C-alpha positions as a Markdown table, in Angstrom:
| # | Residue | x | y | z |
|---|---|---|---|---|
| 1 | Met | 64.7 | 112.5 | 101.0 |
| 2 | Pro | 62.1 | 111.7 | 98.2 |
| 3 | Ala | 60.2 | 108.5 | 98.5 |
| 4 | Glu | 59.5 | 106.2 | 95.6 |
| 5 | Gly | 56.9 | 107.3 | 93.0 |
| 6 | Gly | 57.8 | 111.0 | 93.1 |
| 7 | Asp | 56.3 | 111.7 | 96.5 |
| 8 | Arg | 58.1 | 113.8 | 99.1 |
| 9 | Glu | 58.1 | 113.3 | 102.8 |
| 10 | Asp | 56.0 | 116.4 | 103.2 |
| 11 | Gly | 53.2 | 114.9 | 101.1 |
| 12 | Gly | 53.9 | 117.0 | 98.0 |
| 13 | Arg | 54.7 | 115.8 | 94.5 |
| 14 | Leu | 58.0 | 116.3 | 92.8 |
| 15 | Asp | 56.1 | 116.9 | 89.5 |
| 16 | Ala | 54.4 | 119.9 | 91.1 |
| 17 | Arg | 57.7 | 121.8 | 91.2 |
| 18 | Pro | 57.6 | 124.9 | 89.0 |
| 19 | Ser | 59.6 | 125.0 | 85.8 |
| 20 | Trp | 62.7 | 127.2 | 85.8 |
| 21 | Asp | 60.8 | 129.9 | 83.8 |
| 22 | Ala | 57.9 | 129.8 | 86.3 |
| 23 | Tyr | 60.4 | 130.0 | 89.2 |
| 24 | Phe | 62.2 | 133.0 | 87.9 |
| 25 | Met | 59.0 | 134.8 | 86.8 |
| 26 | Glu | 57.7 | 134.4 | 90.3 |
| 27 | Ile | 60.9 | 136.0 | 91.7 |
| 28 | Cys | 60.5 | 138.7 | 89.1 |
| 29 | Arg | 57.0 | 139.5 | 90.5 |
| 30 | Val | 58.5 | 139.8 | 94.0 |
| 31 | Val | 61.2 | 142.1 | 92.7 |
| 32 | Arg | 58.5 | 144.3 | 91.1 |
| 33 | Arg | 57.0 | 145.0 | 94.5 |
| 34 | Arg | 60.0 | 147.2 | 95.4 |
| 35 | Ser | 59.1 | 149.6 | 92.6 |
| 36 | Thr | 58.1 | 153.1 | 93.6 |
| 37 | Cys | 56.6 | 154.1 | 90.3 |
| 38 | Leu | 53.0 | 155.4 | 90.6 |
| 39 | Arg | 52.2 | 154.4 | 87.0 |
| 40 | Arg | 53.6 | 150.9 | 86.4 |
| 41 | Gln | 55.6 | 148.6 | 88.7 |
| 42 | Val | 58.1 | 146.5 | 86.8 |
| 43 | Gly | 60.6 | 143.9 | 87.9 |
| 44 | Ala | 63.6 | 142.3 | 86.1 |
| 45 | Val | 65.8 | 139.4 | 86.9 |
| 46 | Leu | 68.9 | 138.5 | 84.8 |
| 47 | Val | 69.8 | 134.8 | 84.9 |
| 48 | Ser | 72.5 | 132.7 | 83.4 |
| 49 | Glu | 72.8 | 129.0 | 83.7 |
| 50 | Arg | 69.9 | 128.9 | 86.2 |
| 51 | Arg | 71.6 | 131.4 | 88.5 |
| 52 | Ile | 70.3 | 134.8 | 89.3 |
| 53 | Leu | 73.0 | 137.4 | 88.4 |
| 54 | Cys | 71.1 | 140.6 | 89.4 |
| 55 | Thr | 67.7 | 142.1 | 89.8 |
| 56 | Gly | 66.1 | 145.5 | 89.1 |
| 57 | Tyr | 62.9 | 147.4 | 89.6 |
| 58 | Asn | 61.8 | 150.8 | 88.3 |
| 59 | Gly | 62.4 | 153.9 | 90.4 |
| 60 | Pro | 64.4 | 157.1 | 90.7 |
| 61 | Pro | 68.2 | 157.1 | 90.9 |
| 62 | Arg | 69.7 | 156.3 | 94.2 |
| 63 | Asp | 69.0 | 158.8 | 97.0 |
| 64 | Leu | 66.6 | 160.9 | 94.9 |
| 65 | Arg | 63.0 | 161.5 | 95.9 |
| 66 | His | 60.2 | 159.3 | 94.5 |
| 67 | Cys | 57.3 | 160.8 | 92.5 |
| 68 | Ala | 55.0 | 160.2 | 95.4 |
| 69 | Asp | 57.1 | 162.6 | 97.5 |
| 70 | Leu | 57.0 | 165.2 | 94.7 |
| 71 | Gly | 53.2 | 165.4 | 94.2 |
| 72 | Gly | 52.8 | 162.7 | 91.6 |
| 73 | Cys | 54.0 | 161.4 | 88.3 |
| 74 | Tyr | 55.2 | 164.1 | 85.8 |
| 75 | Arg | 54.2 | 162.1 | 82.8 |
| 76 | Glu | 50.7 | 161.5 | 84.3 |
| 77 | Gln | 50.3 | 165.2 | 85.0 |
| 78 | Met | 51.1 | 166.0 | 81.4 |
| 79 | Ser | 48.9 | 163.2 | 80.0 |
| 80 | Val | 51.8 | 161.5 | 78.3 |
| 81 | Pro | 50.7 | 158.1 | 76.8 |
| 82 | Ser | 52.4 | 154.9 | 78.0 |
| 83 | Gly | 55.5 | 154.1 | 76.0 |
| 84 | Glu | 56.2 | 157.8 | 75.0 |
| 85 | Arg | 58.5 | 160.5 | 76.3 |
| 86 | His | 60.6 | 158.4 | 78.7 |
| 87 | Glu | 63.0 | 161.3 | 79.2 |
| 88 | Leu | 60.2 | 163.0 | 81.2 |
| 89 | Cys | 60.2 | 160.2 | 83.8 |
| 90 | Arg | 62.3 | 160.4 | 87.0 |
| 91 | Ala | 62.7 | 156.6 | 87.1 |
| 92 | Leu | 65.1 | 154.2 | 85.6 |
| 93 | His | 63.5 | 151.1 | 84.2 |
| 94 | Ala | 63.8 | 147.8 | 85.9 |
| 95 | Glu | 66.1 | 146.4 | 83.1 |
| 96 | Gln | 68.4 | 149.4 | 83.3 |
| 97 | Asn | 68.7 | 149.0 | 87.1 |
| 98 | Ala | 69.5 | 145.3 | 86.7 |
| 99 | Ile | 72.3 | 146.0 | 84.2 |
| 100 | Ile | 73.6 | 148.8 | 86.4 |
| 101 | Gln | 73.6 | 146.5 | 89.4 |
| 102 | Ala | 75.6 | 144.0 | 87.4 |
| 103 | Ala | 78.1 | 146.7 | 86.5 |
| 104 | Ile | 78.4 | 148.0 | 90.1 |
| 105 | His | 79.1 | 144.6 | 91.4 |
| 106 | Gly | 81.4 | 143.4 | 88.6 |
| 107 | Val | 79.0 | 140.7 | 87.4 |
| 108 | Lys | 79.7 | 139.6 | 83.8 |
| 109 | Leu | 76.6 | 139.4 | 81.7 |
| 110 | Glu | 77.0 | 136.6 | 79.1 |
| 111 | Asn | 74.4 | 134.5 | 77.4 |
| 112 | Val | 71.7 | 135.9 | 79.7 |
| 113 | Thr | 67.9 | 135.3 | 80.0 |
| 114 | Ala | 66.0 | 138.3 | 81.2 |
| 115 | Tyr | 62.8 | 137.8 | 83.1 |
| 116 | Cys | 60.6 | 141.0 | 83.0 |
| 117 | Thr | 57.2 | 141.6 | 84.2 |
| 118 | Thr | 56.7 | 143.9 | 81.2 |
| 119 | Met | 58.2 | 143.6 | 77.7 |
| 120 | Pro | 61.2 | 146.0 | 77.5 |
| 121 | Cys | 60.8 | 149.3 | 75.8 |
| 122 | Val | 63.2 | 150.1 | 72.9 |
| 123 | Thr | 65.7 | 151.9 | 75.2 |
| 124 | Cys | 65.9 | 148.8 | 77.4 |
| 125 | Ala | 65.9 | 146.5 | 74.4 |
| 126 | Lys | 69.0 | 148.2 | 73.1 |
| 127 | Met | 70.7 | 147.9 | 76.4 |
| 128 | Leu | 69.7 | 144.2 | 76.8 |
| 129 | Ile | 71.0 | 143.4 | 73.3 |
| 130 | Asn | 74.4 | 145.0 | 74.2 |
| 131 | Ala | 74.4 | 143.2 | 77.6 |
| 132 | Asp | 74.3 | 139.8 | 75.7 |
| 133 | Val | 70.8 | 138.9 | 76.6 |
| 134 | Arg | 69.7 | 136.1 | 74.3 |
| 135 | Arg | 66.2 | 135.4 | 75.6 |
| 136 | Ile | 63.6 | 137.5 | 77.2 |
| 137 | Val | 60.6 | 136.0 | 79.1 |
| 138 | Tyr | 58.1 | 138.8 | 79.8 |
| 139 | Glu | 54.6 | 138.8 | 81.4 |
| 140 | Thr | 52.7 | 141.6 | 79.7 |
| 141 | Ala | 53.1 | 143.4 | 76.4 |
| 142 | Tyr | 54.3 | 147.0 | 76.1 |
| 143 | Pro | 53.3 | 149.5 | 73.3 |
| 144 | Asp | 56.6 | 149.7 | 71.5 |
| 145 | Pro | 56.8 | 147.9 | 68.2 |
| 146 | Leu | 60.4 | 149.2 | 67.5 |
| 147 | Ser | 61.5 | 147.3 | 70.6 |
| 148 | Gln | 60.2 | 144.0 | 69.2 |
| 149 | Lys | 61.6 | 144.7 | 65.8 |
| 150 | Met | 65.1 | 145.4 | 67.2 |
| 151 | Leu | 65.0 | 142.3 | 69.5 |
| 152 | Asp | 64.0 | 140.1 | 66.5 |
| 153 | Glu | 66.8 | 141.6 | 64.4 |
| 154 | Ala | 69.3 | 140.8 | 67.1 |
| 155 | Gly | 68.1 | 137.3 | 67.4 |
| 156 | Val | 66.8 | 137.6 | 70.9 |
| 157 | Gln | 64.2 | 135.0 | 71.7 |
| 158 | Leu | 60.9 | 136.6 | 73.1 |
| 159 | Val | 58.6 | 134.5 | 75.2 |
| 160 | Cys | 55.3 | 135.9 | 76.4 |
| 161 | Trp | 54.9 | 134.2 | 79.8 |
| 162 | Ser | 51.2 | 134.9 | 80.1 |
| 163 | Glu | 50.6 | 133.0 | 76.8 |
| 164 | Val | 52.7 | 130.1 | 78.1 |
| 165 | Glu | 50.8 | 130.0 | 81.4 |
| 166 | Ala | 47.5 | 130.1 | 79.5 |
| 167 | Ser | 48.5 | 127.2 | 77.2 |
| 168 | Glu | 49.6 | 125.1 | 80.2 |
| 169 | Glu | 46.2 | 125.5 | 81.8 |
| 170 | Leu | 44.4 | 123.9 | 78.8 |
């Protein structure tokens, strides 16, 4: 039971609690740790009304071998730049896996906030738009200007979390 003045019995302060965005971004970072991608580990958490609906991380389809088991990343071996030739990758993206998990488990996606460790590529952006994502909080940028253009056109709010964190430290 909180004592007066915002103190907790364990000595902590209530005002030290993370914001909802900070809370879900931290969960997103944990989800990312499940990724098997050799090139980039990405996590996604889809949230509605402060409730986690589903999570996803990047990796190959269910029951298929990971790139590490096949001698490495195909795109890396072919020197494909980041953000290009996604069709050569064995992995599904984190956002795609989160949407698929919602579909498998019958979770309705409506008025959703997506938390992503990396800004979505254009393919994921299109899927998130159709999944009724209204806001995306992402940690790092991704080299895909068409993604941002389409998200802007759809009225999806984009929040760069690393910029928010930096401004909070000032």
